[in-house]
C-alpha positions in Angstrom: -178.4 -88.5 182.5 -182.1 -89.5 182.9 -182.3 -90.1 179.1 -179.4 -92.6 179.3 -181.0 -94.3 182.3 -184.3 -94.5 180.5 -182.6 -96.0 177.4 -180.8 -98.7 179.5 -184.0 -99.6 181.3 -185.9 -99.9 178.1 -183.2 -102.0 176.5 -183.1 -104.4 179.4 -186.9 -104.8 179.3 -186.6 -105.7 175.6 -184.4 -108.6 176.6 -186.2 -109.7 179.8 -188.9 -112.1 178.5 -189.1 -114.9 181.1 -192.4 -116.2 179.7 -190.6 -117.2 176.4 -188.7 -120.3 176.0 -186.1 -118.5 173.9 -185.1 -116.4 176.9 -184.3 -119.5 179.0 -182.6 -121.2 176.1 -180.4 -118.2 175.5 -179.5 -118.2 179.2 -178.7 -121.9 179.1 -176.5 -121.6 176.1 -174.6 -118.7 177.6 -174.2 -120.5 181.0 -173.0 -123.6 179.3 -170.4 -121.7 177.3 -169.2 -120.0 180.5 -169.0 -123.4 182.2 -167.0 -124.9 179.3 -164.6 -121.9 179.3 -164.2 -122.3 183.1 -163.5 -126.0 182.7 -161.0 -125.3 179.9 -159.2 -122.9 182.2 -159.1 -125.3 185.2 -158.4 -128.6 183.4 -156.1 -127.3 180.7 -156.7 -130.2 178.4 -154.5 -130.8 175.4 -154.8 -132.2 171.9 -158.1 -133.1 170.4 -160.1 -132.6 173.6 -158.9 -129.0 173.8 -160.1 -128.4 170.2 -163.4 -130.1 170.7 -164.3 -128.4 173.9 -163.2 -125.0 172.6 -165.4 -125.4 169.5 -168.3 -126.4 171.7 -167.8 -123.3 173.9 -167.6 -121.0 170.9 -170.6 -122.6 169.2 -172.6 -122.2 172.4 -171.6 -118.6 172.6 -172.6 -117.9 169.0 -176.0 -119.6 169.5 -176.5 -117.7 172.7 -175.8 -114.4 171.0 -178.0 -115.3 168.0 -180.9 -116.0 170.4 -180.2 -112.8 172.2 -180.5 -111.0 168.8 -183.8 -112.7 168.2 -185.1 -111.6 171.6 -183.9 -108.1 171.1 -185.6 -107.7 167.7 -188.9 -109.3 168.8 -188.9 -107.2 172.0 -188.7 -104.1 169.9 -191.7 -105.2 167.9 -193.8 -105.8 171.0 -192.7 -102.5 172.6 -193.5 -100.4 169.5 -197.3 -101.0 170.0 -197.3 -99.6 173.5 -198.4 -96.0 174.1 -195.6 -93.5 174.6 -195.8 -91.3 177.6 -194.7 -87.7 177.1 
């Protein structure tokens, strides 16, 4: 179990990069898509408004995941240069 815990902790540290603008942009896109989905659920719009807001929410989600992938990959590059403790 400690191995799994270590993997999860290391994975979270690869994503947690508050000094980078991409980190905050990723959080903003994910929060906006959640807000749009929440509004769609409450307001239940119809017609064109439903399609437009749904596409905006999906686009925000895809951009948020894309930024998350960039942070994940770049976090792995910066962590690979650290000394490993045995």
